[in-house]
C-alpha positions as CSV (number, residue, x, y, z in Angstrom):
1,M,41.8,-57.4,87.9
2,S,40.6,-60.9,88.6
3,C,42.9,-61.4,91.7
4,L,41.6,-58.4,93.7
5,L,40.0,-60.6,96.4
6,A,43.0,-63.0,96.7
7,T,45.0,-63.3,99.9
8,P,48.6,-61.9,99.8
9,A,50.0,-65.5,99.8
10,S,47.8,-66.8,97.1
11,L,48.2,-63.6,95.1
12,A,52.0,-64.1,95.0
13,E,51.6,-67.7,93.9
14,S,49.0,-66.9,91.2
15,F,50.7,-63.8,89.8
16,D,51.0,-64.2,86.0
17,R,54.1,-62.2,85.3
18,L,53.9,-62.4,81.5
19,A,50.2,-61.3,81.4
20,F,51.1,-58.4,83.7
21,Y,54.1,-57.4,81.6
22,K,52.2,-57.7,78.3
23,Y,49.4,-55.6,79.6
24,L,51.9,-52.8,80.6
25,H,53.7,-53.2,77.3
26,R,50.5,-52.9,75.3
27,H,49.3,-49.8,77.3
28,P,52.3,-47.5,77.6
29,E,51.8,-43.9,78.7
30,L,54.0,-40.8,78.3
31,S,55.6,-38.8,81.1
32,F,53.0,-37.0,83.2
33,Q,50.3,-39.1,81.6
34,E,50.7,-42.3,83.5
35,E,47.2,-42.3,85.1
36,S,46.0,-45.8,84.0
37,T,49.4,-47.4,84.7
38,A,49.3,-45.9,88.2
39,T,45.9,-47.3,88.9
40,Y,46.9,-50.7,87.6
41,L,49.8,-50.9,90.0
42,A,47.9,-49.4,92.9
43,D,45.1,-52.0,92.6
44,T,47.6,-54.8,92.5
45,W,49.6,-53.6,95.6
46,R,46.5,-52.8,97.5
47,S,45.2,-56.4,97.0
48,A,48.4,-57.7,98.5
49,G,47.9,-55.8,101.7
50,F,49.9,-52.7,101.1
51,E,48.8,-49.3,102.4
52,V,48.6,-47.5,99.0
53,T,48.6,-43.8,98.4
54,E,48.1,-42.5,94.8
55,S,48.7,-39.1,93.2
56,V,52.1,-38.5,94.9
57,G,54.0,-36.0,92.8
58,G,51.6,-36.4,89.9
59,F,50.8,-40.0,89.0
60,G,53.2,-41.4,91.5
61,V,52.1,-44.3,93.8
62,V,53.5,-45.3,97.2
63,G,52.8,-48.7,98.8
64,V,53.8,-49.4,102.4
65,L,53.9,-52.8,104.0
66,R,54.8,-52.9,107.7
67,N,55.9,-56.2,109.2
68,G,57.2,-55.4,112.7
69,E,60.4,-53.7,113.9
70,G,63.3,-53.6,111.5
71,P,64.9,-51.8,108.6
72,T,63.0,-49.9,105.9
73,V,63.7,-50.8,102.3
74,M,62.4,-48.9,99.3
75,I,62.0,-50.4,95.9
76,R,61.5,-47.9,93.1
77,M,59.9,-48.6,89.7
78,D,59.5,-46.0,86.9
79,T,56.3,-46.0,84.9
80,D,56.5,-43.8,81.9
81,A,57.1,-44.7,78.2
82,L,58.7,-43.0,75.3
83,P,57.3,-41.1,72.2
84,I,58.4,-43.9,69.8
85,T,56.3,-46.0,67.4
86,E,57.1,-49.6,68.1
87,Q,58.5,-51.7,65.2
88,T,59.2,-55.0,67.0
89,G,56.4,-57.0,65.3
90,L,55.6,-58.7,68.6
91,A,52.0,-60.0,69.0
92,Y,51.7,-57.7,72.1
93,A,53.4,-54.7,70.5
94,S,52.1,-51.3,71.5
95,T,49.8,-49.5,69.1
96,Q,49.1,-46.6,71.5
97,R,49.2,-43.0,70.3
98,A,49.2,-39.9,72.4
99,I,49.8,-36.1,72.3
100,E,53.3,-35.3,73.3
101,Q,54.3,-32.1,75.3
102,T,55.1,-30.4,71.9
103,G,51.5,-30.9,70.9
104,Q,52.2,-33.4,68.2
105,E,50.6,-36.9,68.0
106,V,53.2,-39.6,68.5
107,G,53.4,-43.4,68.9
108,V,54.1,-44.6,72.4
109,M,56.3,-47.5,73.4
110,H,58.1,-49.0,76.5
111,A,61.4,-48.8,74.7
112,C,63.5,-48.4,77.9
113,G,62.2,-51.4,79.8
114,H,60.0,-49.7,82.4
115,D,57.5,-52.4,81.8
116,I,60.1,-54.9,82.9
117,H,61.0,-52.7,85.9
118,M,57.3,-52.5,87.1
119,T,56.8,-56.2,86.7
120,V,59.9,-57.2,88.6
121,G,59.2,-54.7,91.4
122,T,55.6,-55.7,91.7
123,E,56.3,-59.5,91.8
124,T,59.0,-58.9,94.4
125,A,56.5,-56.9,96.5
126,L,54.0,-59.8,96.2
127,N,56.7,-62.3,97.1
128,L,57.5,-60.4,100.3
129,A,53.9,-59.8,101.1
130,G,53.2,-63.5,100.9
131,N,56.2,-64.6,102.9
132,R,56.2,-62.3,105.9
133,D,57.8,-64.9,108.2
134,A,61.0,-64.5,106.3
135,W,61.6,-60.8,107.2
136,R,61.0,-58.0,109.6
137,G,60.8,-54.3,108.9
138,T,59.0,-52.1,106.5
139,L,58.8,-52.4,102.7
140,V,58.1,-49.3,100.6
141,V,57.4,-49.6,96.9
142,I,57.1,-46.6,94.7
143,A,55.9,-46.2,91.2
144,Q,57.6,-43.1,89.9
145,P,56.3,-41.1,86.9
146,A,58.2,-39.0,84.4
147,E,61.7,-40.6,84.7
148,E,62.3,-40.0,81.0
149,R,61.8,-36.3,81.6
150,G,64.1,-36.4,84.7
151,A,61.3,-34.9,86.7
152,G,59.4,-37.6,88.5
153,A,61.7,-38.3,91.4
154,R,61.9,-34.6,92.3
155,A,58.1,-34.3,92.0
156,M,57.6,-37.2,94.5
157,L,60.2,-35.8,96.9
158,E,58.7,-32.3,96.7
159,D,55.3,-33.9,97.5
160,G,56.7,-35.2,100.8
161,L,57.8,-38.7,99.9
162,F,60.2,-38.8,102.8
163,E,58.0,-36.8,105.1
164,R,54.6,-38.5,104.6
165,F,56.0,-42.1,104.3
166,P,58.7,-44.1,106.1
167,I,62.2,-43.0,105.4
168,P,64.2,-45.8,103.9
169,D,67.4,-47.2,105.3
170,Y,68.2,-48.5,101.8
171,N,67.0,-47.7,98.3
172,L,66.9,-50.4,95.6
173,S,66.0,-50.2,91.9
174,L,66.8,-51.8,88.6
175,H,67.3,-50.9,85.0
176,T,67.4,-53.1,81.9
177,L,70.7,-53.4,80.0
178,A,70.4,-53.9,76.2
179,T,74.0,-55.2,75.9
180,L,73.7,-58.0,78.5
181,P,72.0,-61.4,77.8
182,A,68.8,-62.3,79.7
183,G,69.6,-64.3,82.9
184,K,72.5,-62.0,83.8
185,I,72.7,-59.1,86.4
186,G,75.1,-56.3,85.9
187,Y,76.4,-54.0,88.7
188,V,78.5,-50.8,89.0
189,S,80.0,-49.6,92.3
190,G,80.3,-45.8,92.7
191,W,79.3,-43.6,89.8
192,M,77.0,-45.4,87.4
193,M,75.1,-42.7,85.4
194,A,75.8,-39.1,84.7
195,N,74.5,-35.7,85.5
196,V,72.2,-34.8,82.7
197,D,71.5,-31.1,81.8
198,S,69.4,-29.8,78.9
199,V,70.4,-26.4,77.6
200,D,68.7,-24.2,75.0
201,I,70.6,-21.4,73.2
202,H,68.3,-18.8,71.5
203,L,70.2,-16.7,69.0
204,K,68.9,-13.4,67.7
205,G,69.8,-12.0,64.3
206,V,68.7,-9.6,61.7
207,G,66.9,-11.3,58.8
208,G,67.4,-10.4,55.2
209,H,67.8,-11.6,51.6
210,G,70.3,-14.4,51.1
211,A,71.8,-12.5,48.2
212,Y,72.6,-9.5,50.4
213,P,74.1,-11.0,53.6
214,H,75.9,-7.7,54.4
215,N,72.6,-6.2,55.3
216,A,71.8,-8.9,57.8
217,R,73.2,-10.5,60.9
218,D,73.1,-14.2,60.2
219,P,72.2,-16.4,63.2
220,V,73.0,-19.5,61.3
221,V,76.6,-18.5,60.9
222,L,76.7,-17.6,64.6
223,A,75.2,-21.0,65.4
224,A,77.8,-22.8,63.4
225,S,80.6,-20.9,65.1
226,I,79.2,-21.7,68.5
227,I,78.7,-25.4,67.7
228,M,82.3,-25.8,66.7
229,D,83.7,-23.9,69.7
230,L,81.6,-26.0,72.1
231,Q,83.6,-29.0,71.0
232,T,86.6,-27.5,72.8
233,L,84.9,-27.6,76.2
234,V,85.5,-31.2,76.9
235,S,88.7,-31.6,74.8
236,R,90.5,-28.6,76.2
237,E,88.9,-27.4,79.4
238,I,88.1,-30.7,81.2
239,A,90.7,-33.1,82.5
240,P,91.1,-36.1,80.2
241,I,90.2,-38.5,83.0
242,D,87.1,-36.6,84.0
243,P,84.1,-37.7,81.8
244,G,82.1,-35.0,80.0
245,V,79.8,-34.7,77.0
246,V,78.4,-31.7,75.2
247,T,76.1,-32.6,72.3
248,V,74.1,-30.3,70.1
249,G,71.2,-32.5,69.3
250,S,69.0,-30.0,67.5
251,I,69.3,-26.8,65.5
252,H,66.3,-24.9,64.2
253,A,66.5,-21.9,61.9
254,G,65.0,-20.5,58.7
255,T,62.3,-21.3,56.3
256,K,63.7,-21.0,52.8
257,H,66.9,-21.2,50.7
258,N,67.3,-17.5,50.1
259,I,66.1,-16.0,53.4
260,I,68.5,-15.2,56.2
261,P,66.4,-15.9,59.3
262,D,66.2,-13.5,62.3
263,S,66.7,-16.3,64.9
264,A,68.1,-19.8,65.5
265,T,67.8,-22.2,68.4
266,L,70.2,-24.8,69.5
267,Q,69.3,-27.7,71.9
268,L,72.1,-29.3,73.9
269,T,72.4,-32.3,76.2
270,V,75.3,-32.0,78.7
271,R,76.7,-34.9,80.7
272,S,79.1,-35.1,83.6
273,Y,79.8,-36.9,86.8
274,S,81.3,-34.4,89.3
275,D,79.6,-31.2,90.3
276,A,82.7,-29.2,89.4
277,T,82.8,-30.6,85.9
278,R,79.1,-29.9,85.5
279,K,79.6,-26.3,86.6
280,A,82.6,-25.9,84.2
281,L,80.6,-27.2,81.2
282,L,77.5,-25.1,81.9
283,D,79.5,-21.9,82.5
284,G,81.6,-22.6,79.4
285,I,78.5,-23.0,77.2
286,K,77.2,-19.6,78.3
287,R,80.7,-18.0,77.9
288,I,81.2,-19.4,74.4
289,A,77.7,-18.3,73.2
290,L,78.2,-14.8,74.4
291,K,81.8,-14.4,73.2
292,N,81.0,-15.7,69.7
293,A,78.1,-13.3,69.3
294,E,80.3,-10.4,70.5
295,A,83.1,-11.3,68.2
296,M,80.8,-11.4,65.2
297,G,79.5,-8.0,65.9
298,F,75.9,-8.9,67.0
299,G,75.9,-6.3,69.7
300,A,74.3,-6.3,73.2
301,E,70.7,-6.0,71.8
302,L,71.3,-9.3,69.9
303,A,73.0,-11.2,72.8
304,P,72.2,-14.9,72.9
305,E,69.9,-16.2,75.6
306,V,71.2,-19.3,77.3
307,I,68.6,-21.2,79.2
308,M,69.5,-24.1,81.6
309,K,66.4,-26.3,81.8
310,D,65.0,-27.2,85.2
311,E,64.7,-30.9,84.4
312,Y,68.2,-31.6,85.6
313,T,69.1,-35.2,86.5
314,P,71.9,-35.6,89.1
315,A,74.6,-38.3,88.7
316,L,73.7,-41.7,90.1
317,W,76.0,-43.0,92.9
318,N,75.8,-46.7,93.9
319,D,76.9,-46.9,97.5
320,P,80.1,-49.1,97.4
321,K,79.5,-50.8,100.7
322,L,75.9,-51.6,99.8
323,V,77.0,-52.9,96.4
324,A,79.8,-55.1,97.8
325,R,77.4,-56.7,100.2
326,E,74.5,-57.2,97.7
327,V,76.8,-58.6,95.0
328,E,77.5,-61.5,97.3
329,V,73.8,-61.9,97.8
330,L,73.2,-61.8,94.1
331,K,75.8,-64.5,93.4
332,S,74.1,-66.8,95.9
333,A,70.7,-66.1,94.4
334,I,71.4,-66.5,90.7
335,G,74.9,-68.0,90.4
336,T,78.3,-66.4,90.5
337,G,78.7,-66.5,86.7
338,N,75.5,-64.6,86.2
339,V,76.6,-61.5,88.2
340,I,78.8,-59.3,86.1
341,E,80.5,-56.0,86.7
342,V,79.6,-53.7,83.8
343,S,80.7,-50.2,82.8
344,K,79.3,-46.9,84.0
345,E,77.5,-44.8,81.4
346,M,76.8,-41.2,80.4
347,G,73.1,-41.9,80.4
348,G,70.9,-40.4,83.2
349,E,68.6,-41.8,85.9
350,D,66.7,-39.7,88.4
351,F,66.7,-42.6,90.9
352,A,69.9,-40.7,91.9
353,R,67.8,-38.1,93.8
354,Y,66.6,-40.5,96.4
355,G,70.1,-41.0,97.7
356,R,71.1,-37.4,97.5
357,T,68.6,-35.9,100.0
358,S,69.7,-34.9,103.5
359,H,69.1,-38.4,104.7
360,K,72.0,-39.7,102.6
361,I,70.3,-43.1,102.0
362,P,72.6,-45.9,100.6
363,S,71.3,-46.7,97.2
364,F,71.9,-49.4,94.6
365,M,70.5,-49.8,91.1
366,M,71.3,-53.1,89.4
367,R,71.3,-53.8,85.7
368,V,69.1,-56.6,84.3
369,G,70.2,-58.3,81.1
370,V,67.3,-58.6,78.6
371,V,68.8,-59.8,75.3
372,P,67.2,-63.0,74.0
373,E,69.6,-66.0,73.8
374,A,69.2,-66.5,70.0
375,L,70.0,-62.8,69.3
376,W,72.9,-62.8,71.8
377,Q,74.4,-65.9,70.0
378,Q,74.0,-64.2,66.6
379,H,75.7,-61.1,68.0
380,Q,78.6,-63.1,69.3
381,T,78.9,-65.0,66.1
382,D,78.6,-62.4,63.3
383,G,78.2,-59.1,65.1
384,T,74.4,-58.8,64.5
385,P,73.5,-55.5,66.1
386,L,71.6,-55.5,69.4
387,P,68.7,-53.0,69.5
388,S,69.5,-50.3,72.0
389,L,67.4,-48.8,74.7
390,H,65.1,-46.2,73.1
391,S,65.0,-48.1,69.8
392,P,61.7,-49.0,68.1
393,F,63.1,-52.5,67.8
394,F,63.9,-53.0,71.5
395,A,62.4,-56.4,72.4
396,P,63.5,-58.0,75.7
397,D,63.2,-61.7,76.6
398,P,60.5,-61.0,79.2
399,E,60.2,-64.4,80.9
400,K,63.9,-64.9,81.6
401,S,64.6,-61.2,82.3
402,I,61.8,-60.9,84.8
403,Q,62.5,-64.2,86.5
404,T,66.2,-63.2,87.0
405,G,65.2,-59.7,88.1
406,V,62.7,-61.0,90.6
407,D,65.1,-63.6,92.0
408,A,67.8,-60.9,92.4
409,M,65.6,-58.2,93.9
410,T,63.8,-60.5,96.3
411,A,67.1,-61.8,97.6
412,M,68.5,-58.3,98.2
413,A,65.3,-57.1,99.9
414,L,65.3,-60.2,102.2
415,D,68.9,-59.6,103.0
416,L,68.4,-56.0,103.9
417,L,65.1,-56.7,105.8
418,T,66.7,-59.2,108.1
419,K,69.6,-57.0,109.2
420,E,70.0,-53.9,111.3
421,P,69.6,-50.6,109.4
422,S,72.7,-48.6,108.6
423,P,73.1,-45.2,110.3
424,N,72.0,-42.4,107.9
């Protein structure tokens, strides 16, 4: 990068946020493949005076800037992109392709705003590095891989994030919001995003000719029965005021019209907030799969195999006391009318893990509006759809979104780095 020899102060002043953002947008990398992205961030942080450590939990990066006695604040950015072929038509659209974990070649796109997250986090870090008279304490910035797989936070923690580096008194992060106009910041106090579990159900059958089903044990029929019964878990076993979702997102079985297959596989996503609801849903999935197989006479040798995937993402809790304090800071920084309480969601975010360790660190993830003004007005006028996160048409207003995010994140970091740390 051309700014590698710049001083921290001049680097903050000369930082070209749009060039930085567009580079990241053009060069997305899939989960566990974020090597070039990590290097790009590490070089920038190092040039601003941060002590930088690479390869933490895979392609994770940690930057530490010490500035006297005081609190420690961590700002987390996620770095991975999605296996989506971009269709925005932007001049800086991604044309990258890569090999996904399944072995297939896919298009790659920052369709969840991680390029916004990295740009906001990096510019905030440069601002603080160039203005050290305004704060005291330690700033830790982390570039976390594999958020889309729900695995990166755990990998960094298991690689000693809170043993090898300063333990934060506060954790901050951000996430784009595709239903909020650029220039606005959204917040949620308490539960913000859900527990996310992935479950595979492998069904065994006895294959045969479609004309002679009595000589087979049809796993497709078993799959259909299980799918329908799974719908009763949330509607009949979970309290109506306790959120839960069980979705069968994929079913694979068979090869031809007239062949009864000998196996079928269901892939589920399971969402909840409380640990009790999570357990009830996971236990119920296993019970329903086994009972349906038994009821249909599949026998013990053909019992379904229910696999709870390791890439579990815990529910995200925004510390209410921290949120209440920082909302006032946000209102002062960007205007009261631009700070909006938004709804919690059933999506997942592994930023949650940093606040759920034994250190019990107060954490807050804000939402950054990204919808361009013209599109927002169309949406308000005639209901023009807003491209969602994970859409190939997702196209934020980068200048306004990043500026707002930087103003908000910088203000919160300065607030926390000029006050006494909270007891953990």
